[in-house]
N, C-alpha and C positions, 0 to 999 in steps of 0.2 A: 889327496893332500897336495898334489902338484898344482891343481887348479887354484887352490886356496893361496898357495905361495905366489903364483902368477898374478892373481887378483890383488894381493897385498903389494906386490912390486909395482903394478900399474897404478894403484892408488897412491903410492909414494911418489911416482913420477908426476901424477896429476897435482898432488899437493905442492910439490916443488915448483912446477910450472906456474901454478896460481900465485905462490909467494913471490916468485921472480917477476911476474907480471905486475903485481901490486907494488913491488919495490921500484920498478922501472917506469911503467907507463903512467901510473896515477900521479906521481910527482911531475912528470912531463906535462900532463894535461893541466894540472893546477898551475904549473909554471907559465904555460901559454895564457891561461886565464889571467894570471897576475900581470903578465906582460901587456895584455890587452887593456886591463884596468889602468896600469901605469901610463900607457900611451894615451888613453882617453882622458885621464886626469892631468897629464903632463908632469908627472912626478918621476923622480929617479926610480930605479928598479926596486923600490921598497916592497911593493906588493908581490912582485915576482919572487924575490928572495924569501919573504915571509911565507908565502903560500908553499913554496918548495920545501922549506925547512919544517913547517908544520906537517906537511904531508909525509915527508920522509920519516919524521919522528913517529908519527902515528903508525905508519906501515911497519916500521921496525918493531915498535911495541907490540903490534898485533901478531906479527910473525913469532916473536919471542913468547908471547902469551899462549898462542896455539901450540907451539912446541912443548911448552911446560905442561899444558893440559894433556897432551898426548903422552908425554913421559909419565905423568902421574897415573893416567889410565892404564898404561902398560905395567907399571909397578904394582898397581892394585890387582891386575889380572895375575901377575906372577905370584903375589902373596897368596891369593886365593888358591891357585894351583898348588903351591907349596904346602899350604895347610891341608889340602885335600889328598895329595899323593906324595908329598915329600919334595925335596929340591928338584928343580928342573935341570936336566943334564944336557 
């Protein structure tokens, strides 16, 4: 049981790192791409702001969706366990 708990903990750390990476690095990359596009076209930072906002919105939505899916999966597992053996203590 100890190995299963350690594996679950490491999986949680990995998921958190991936979510943090998506929320921080991806908008930065798209911000740089927007800045390059703005510089090439000679526009104000319209594309920079638009790319960053769209990317942050998508990343936040994806993290929230993944979290909701994980909670639903765990709730289903608990329901199945409760129906099989009674409430988990």
